[in-house]
Backbone bond lengths (Angstrom), bond angles and torsions (degrees), N, CA, C in turn:
res aa  C-N    CA-C-N  psi(-1)  N-CA   C-N-CA  omega(-1)  CA-C   N-CA-C  phi
1 X - - - 1.465 - - 1.542 108.58 -
2 X 1.304 115.96 141.92 1.457 121.11 -176.38 1.524 111.07 -68.00
3 X 1.312 116.17 141.78 1.473 122.20 -176.84 1.548 111.02 -66.52
4 X 1.318 117.59 -29.73 1.463 120.56 179.10 1.522 110.93 -69.11
5 X 1.288 116.87 -40.50 1.481 121.12 178.68 1.516 109.12 -66.11
6 X 1.325 117.23 -43.21 1.470 119.75 177.75 1.519 112.40 -63.04
7 X 1.309 116.95 -36.28 1.468 119.89 179.15 1.533 110.63 -69.12
8 X 1.306 117.63 -38.24 1.465 121.17 177.51 1.512 110.42 -66.27
9 X 1.354 116.81 -42.57 1.469 121.40 177.69 1.517 109.77 -62.73
10 X 1.334 116.92 -42.84 1.461 121.00 -179.37 1.527 111.68 -62.96
11 X 1.328 116.71 -43.10 1.471 120.79 179.90 1.530 110.31 -66.12
12 X 1.313 117.39 -44.61 1.456 121.44 178.05 1.514 111.65 -60.64
13 X 1.327 116.87 -46.51 1.475 121.17 -179.52 1.511 111.30 -65.44
14 X 1.313 117.53 -34.02 1.486 120.39 178.71 1.522 110.81 -61.09
15 X 1.338 116.66 -48.43 1.449 119.39 -177.36 1.525 112.94 -73.88
16 X 1.315 117.71 -23.90 1.461 120.60 175.46 1.519 110.52 -76.83
17 X 1.341 116.94 -39.48 1.455 122.05 -174.24 1.514 113.53 -81.83
18 X 1.330 117.57 -27.87 1.462 120.87 -175.70 1.521 114.70 -54.01
19 X 1.346 120.14 -45.62 1.475 118.85 179.98 1.526 113.29 -62.64
20 X 1.328 116.95 -33.86 1.461 119.84 179.47 1.540 110.53 -69.41
21 X 1.326 116.82 -41.41 1.470 120.34 179.11 1.528 109.01 -67.74
22 X 1.301 117.69 -39.17 1.467 121.34 178.83 1.521 110.76 -61.80
23 X 1.321 117.38 -42.93 1.469 121.44 177.47 1.509 111.35 -65.35
24 X 1.323 116.77 -36.09 1.455 120.19 177.13 1.519 111.52 -65.24
25 X 1.323 116.94 -39.87 1.469 119.54 176.38 1.515 113.46 -69.26
26 X 1.324 117.68 -27.08 1.464 119.75 175.15 1.525 112.75 -67.36
27 X 1.327 115.82 -18.94 1.480 119.26 179.79 1.519 111.42 -73.39
28 X 1.342 118.47 -19.88 1.447 121.54 179.40 1.530 110.32 -77.74
29 X 1.329 115.72 140.89 1.458 120.98 178.72 1.533 107.94 -95.76
30 X 1.336 115.01 99.89 1.474 118.47 -179.12 1.520 112.35 -97.26
31 X 1.291 117.55 5.39 1.453 119.43 180.00 1.535 111.00 -67.01
32 X 1.302 117.42 -21.92 1.474 120.18 176.53 1.501 112.39 -75.95
33 X 1.327 117.08 -23.97 1.477 121.05 -178.11 1.531 111.26 -83.71
34 X 1.339 116.67 -42.11 1.454 121.35 -176.34 1.513 112.01 -97.61
35 X 1.304 114.98 158.21 1.478 120.47 176.07 1.512 109.01 -77.04
36 X 1.322 114.34 161.56 1.457 120.02 177.96 1.548 108.80 -68.30
37 X 1.319 114.48 140.89 1.467 119.29 178.56 1.507 114.21 92.45
38 X 1.308 118.85 -2.98 1.466 122.50 179.07 1.527 110.51 -100.12
39 X 1.294 115.97 55.78 1.466 122.04 -174.39 1.542 110.10 -68.48
40 X 1.292 119.76 -44.71 1.457 120.44 -175.55 1.521 111.84 -68.40
41 X 1.333 117.22 -29.41 1.477 118.46 175.40 1.517 111.03 -67.72
42 X 1.331 117.04 -38.96 1.440 120.91 177.65 1.522 109.80 -64.18
43 X 1.319 117.90 -41.90 1.443 121.95 179.82 1.528 111.74 -64.48
44 X 1.324 116.16 -41.22 1.471 120.31 177.17 1.531 111.12 -62.78
45 X 1.335 116.13 -44.24 1.467 119.06 177.72 1.536 110.98 -62.26
46 X 1.317 117.62 -42.49 1.477 121.03 176.68 1.520 111.06 -57.53
47 X 1.315 116.87 -49.39 1.467 120.17 -175.64 1.509 110.94 -66.51
48 X 1.335 117.09 -48.57 1.490 118.54 -179.00 1.521 112.33 -64.35
49 X 1.321 116.79 -42.34 1.475 117.69 -179.81 1.532 110.61 -68.45
50 X 1.306 118.01 -33.51 1.466 120.26 176.46 1.534 111.73 -65.44
51 X 1.312 115.52 -42.70 1.468 119.32 177.58 1.503 111.43 -64.44
52 X 1.333 117.29 -43.15 1.460 121.52 -178.22 1.515 111.05 -64.52
53 X 1.338 117.53 -48.91 1.449 120.00 -178.94 1.528 113.10 -69.63
54 X 1.341 117.28 -31.77 1.465 119.33 173.62 1.525 110.55 -65.42
55 X 1.330 116.54 -43.08 1.464 120.48 177.61 1.524 111.32 -59.94
56 X 1.337 117.24 -45.13 1.462 120.05 -179.68 1.517 111.29 -65.67
57 X 1.317 117.07 -40.43 1.471 120.47 178.95 1.531 111.08 -63.82
58 X 1.321 116.80 -44.75 1.459 120.93 -178.72 1.518 111.14 -67.29
59 X 1.329 117.43 -39.25 1.461 120.79 177.51 1.535 110.64 -61.05
60 X 1.353 117.00 -39.39 1.448 120.26 177.73 1.519 110.94 -66.20
61 X 1.314 118.26 -41.71 1.474 121.56 178.73 1.523 110.63 -63.89
62 X 1.344 117.82 -47.14 1.437 121.22 -179.72 1.526 111.31 -64.31
63 X 1.322 116.50 -37.00 1.474 120.61 176.40 1.525 110.44 -62.81
64 X 1.336 117.90 -42.88 1.450 120.75 176.77 1.516 111.94 -62.76
65 X 1.332 117.98 -40.05 1.455 121.78 176.23 1.520 110.60 -62.08
66 X 1.311 115.59 -44.23 1.478 119.69 -178.07 1.527 110.88 -67.13
67 X 1.321 117.82 -41.05 1.469 120.92 178.25 1.510 110.54 -64.42
68 X 1.310 116.73 -45.86 1.465 119.55 179.48 1.533 112.18 -64.29
69 X 1.325 117.26 -35.86 1.473 120.63 177.10 1.525 110.00 -67.07
70 X 1.337 117.84 -37.48 1.456 121.07 178.56 1.537 111.38 -69.48
71 X 1.313 117.79 -35.82 1.439 121.54 -178.74 1.523 110.37 -70.41
72 X 1.321 116.55 -45.91 1.453 120.46 -173.47 1.541 114.79 -88.83
73 X 1.314 117.04 3.53 1.465 117.02 178.73 1.521 111.94 -109.63
């Protein structure tokens, strides 16, 4: 499979998947970890961890697509 097509698929999947991962991270109660009044630190952790886990999830999906394309071609 062409690398350009995989890059486009990866970018599209990233922006589609990010809101779902962000909502999943909102389900965690992090108020026990942080002190009261540290709202912006919690928001930064949410955003960075959402981006990181979305990236890892999409890389795994694209890798599976690439492996299956190599097997069946």
